[in-house]
C-alpha positions in Angstrom: 51.0 222.2 -26.2 50.4 225.2 -28.5 53.6 227.3 -29.1 52.1 230.7 -28.5 55.3 232.6 -29.0 55.7 230.9 -32.4 52.1 231.7 -33.4 52.7 235.3 -32.5 55.2 235.6 -35.3 52.6 234.9 -37.9 49.3 236.2 -36.4 48.1 239.7 -35.9 44.8 238.8 -34.2 44.0 236.4 -31.4 40.4 235.6 -30.5 40.5 234.7 -26.8 37.4 232.7 -25.8 36.7 233.7 -22.2 33.8 231.2 -21.6 32.9 227.5 -21.1 35.4 227.2 -18.2 32.7 225.4 -16.3 29.5 223.5 -17.1 27.7 220.2 -17.0 31.1 218.6 -17.7 32.5 220.0 -14.4 32.8 218.1 -11.1 30.9 220.7 -9.1 28.6 223.6 -9.8 31.1 226.3 -10.9 31.5 229.6 -12.7 31.5 229.3 -16.5 33.3 232.6 -17.3 35.1 234.1 -14.3 37.8 236.6 -15.0 39.8 235.7 -11.8 40.0 232.6 -9.6 37.9 232.5 -6.5 39.5 231.6 -3.2 36.6 229.3 -2.1 37.2 226.6 -4.6 34.2 227.6 -6.8 36.3 228.1 -9.9 38.3 225.6 -11.9 39.7 228.0 -14.5 39.7 231.7 -15.1 40.2 234.1 -18.0 43.0 236.1 -16.4 45.3 233.1 -16.2 45.0 232.3 -19.9 45.3 235.9 -20.8 48.5 236.4 -18.8 50.0 233.3 -20.4 49.5 234.8 -23.8 51.0 238.2 -22.7 53.9 236.5 -21.1 54.6 234.6 -24.4 55.1 238.0 -26.1 51.7 238.5 -27.7 50.9 242.2 -27.8 47.9 243.2 -25.8 46.4 245.0 -28.8 46.4 241.8 -30.8 43.9 240.2 -28.4 40.1 240.3 -28.5 38.5 238.8 -25.4 35.2 237.0 -26.1 32.4 236.8 -23.5 29.3 234.6 -23.3 25.7 235.7 -24.0 24.5 232.5 -22.6 24.8 230.5 -19.3 25.7 227.1 -18.0 23.1 225.5 -15.7 23.4 223.0 -12.9 20.5 220.9 -11.4 20.2 219.4 -8.0 22.9 221.5 -6.3 23.3 223.4 -3.1 25.2 226.2 -4.9 28.7 227.2 -6.0 31.4 224.6 -5.4 28.8 221.9 -4.5 28.0 218.7 -6.3 25.1 218.7 -8.8 23.0 215.9 -10.4 23.3 217.0 -14.0 22.6 219.7 -16.6 19.9 222.2 -15.5 17.6 224.7 -17.2 17.6 225.4 -20.9 14.6 226.9 -22.7 15.3 225.0 -25.9 16.0 221.7 -24.2 19.7 221.8 -24.7 21.0 218.5 -23.3 24.0 220.2 -21.9 22.1 222.8 -19.9 23.2 225.9 -21.9 20.4 228.5 -21.9 20.5 231.8 -23.9 21.0 234.9 -21.8 17.6 236.3 -22.8 15.9 233.1 -21.5 17.5 232.9 -18.1 14.8 233.2 -15.4 15.5 236.2 -13.1 13.4 237.3 -10.2 11.2 235.6 -7.6 13.0 232.5 -6.3 15.7 233.0 -8.9 18.1 235.2 -7.0 21.0 236.9 -8.8 24.4 237.1 -7.2 27.4 239.1 -8.4 31.0 238.6 -7.3 32.7 241.8 -8.4 36.1 240.6 -7.2 36.4 237.7 -9.6 33.9 239.3 -12.1 31.4 236.5 -12.2 27.6 236.2 -11.6 25.0 233.5 -11.3 21.4 232.8 -10.2 20.4 230.3 -7.6 16.9 229.0 -6.9 16.7 227.3 -3.4 13.3 225.8 -4.2 14.4 223.9 -7.3 18.1 223.7 -6.3 19.0 225.0 -9.7 22.0 227.3 -10.5 22.9 229.1 -13.7 26.3 230.8 -14.3 26.1 233.7 -16.7 27.4 237.3 -17.1 25.1 240.2 -16.0 25.5 243.7 -17.4 27.4 244.7 -14.3 29.9 241.9 -14.8 30.3 242.8 -18.5 30.9 246.4 -17.4 33.7 245.4 -15.0 35.3 243.1 -17.5 35.3 245.8 -20.2 36.8 248.3 -17.8 39.6 245.9 -16.9 40.2 245.1 -20.6 40.6 248.8 -21.3 42.9 249.3 -18.4 45.2 246.6 -19.8 45.0 248.0 -23.4 43.7 244.7 -24.7 42.6 245.0 -28.3 38.9 244.7 -27.7 35.9 242.6 -26.5 33.5 240.4 -28.4 30.5 238.1 -27.7 28.9 234.8 -28.5 26.2 235.0 -29.7 24.4 238.3 -30.4 21.0 236.6 -31.1 20.9 235.5 -27.4 21.2 239.1 -26.0 18.3 241.0 -24.4 17.0 244.0 -26.4 16.3 246.4 -23.5 19.0 249.1 -23.3 20.0 248.4 -19.7 20.1 244.6 -20.1 21.9 244.3 -23.4 25.4 243.0 -22.9 26.8 244.1 -26.3 25.5 247.6 -25.7 27.0 247.6 -22.1 30.5 246.9 -23.5 29.9 249.3 -26.4 29.0 252.2 -24.1 32.0 251.6 -21.8 34.3 251.6 -24.8 33.0 255.0 -25.9 30.0 254.3 -28.1 29.7 255.5 -31.6 32.6 257.9 -31.2 35.1 255.0 -31.2 33.7 253.3 -34.3 35.6 253.4 -37.5 33.9 255.6 -40.1 34.4 253.9 -43.5 32.7 253.7 -46.8 30.6 250.7 -47.8 32.9 248.9 -50.2 30.2 246.5 -51.5 29.1 247.5 -55.0 26.5 245.7 -57.1 25.1 248.7 -59.0 24.2 246.4 -62.0 22.2 244.0 -59.9 18.7 243.2 -61.2 17.4 243.5 -57.6 16.6 247.1 -56.7 17.2 246.7 -53.0 20.7 245.5 -53.7 21.4 248.4 -56.2 20.3 250.9 -53.5 22.7 249.5 -51.0 25.6 249.5 -53.5 26.4 253.2 -53.4 29.6 254.1 -51.6 28.1 255.5 -48.4 29.5 256.2 -44.9 28.8 253.4 -42.4 29.6 252.9 -38.8 31.0 249.5 -38.1 33.5 247.9 -35.8 36.9 247.8 -37.5 37.0 244.0 -37.3 33.3 243.4 -38.3 31.1 240.7 -36.9 29.9 241.7 -33.5 33.3 242.5 -32.1 33.7 245.8 -30.3 37.3 246.9 -30.7 39.1 249.5 -28.7 41.7 250.1 -31.4 
């Protein structure tokens, strides 16, 4: 068992992975990234329980960045949440574990989207193919971000940005970014990379100390602080 209180003495940043709590390894078709536990047995784990464990151990809320998925977990041959399934389901790239990118998840037609705002989880179900995919919709990301802000958690991040959709309304990173305050909350810093003597002109051009907008912790984390 990890001694969280001891780790807290040495770390100033905790990356809390709020995903992969259900998938083809589960006993039944379940939510992969629920914030809270469901009362109908359709969840095995939830983000809130782990988060509260860290906070109870003394980890300051502002030290924690919660990560969300930009992908799903799919289940084949199932009658829905909490039901048995026959194996991994849909994946555009043939992933053997049934883990499709968010931007490849079929939506519409027989693929009906459901959102449980109480536990902050969403999924699609196709009654014709008996396939289910657990993933986060923009609405669920919105709710999670609002809750994270209300608890003064340090921020929110995602894995992985290349799987996001590029339309404004469907982009998960942009959804969280907008809720957090947009460009007004980004740290305004100079570009500290300097290769003015490089033989490559494109590198020299980018080497001037110039204002840039970037999340304080880089990568594709969106930080509140």
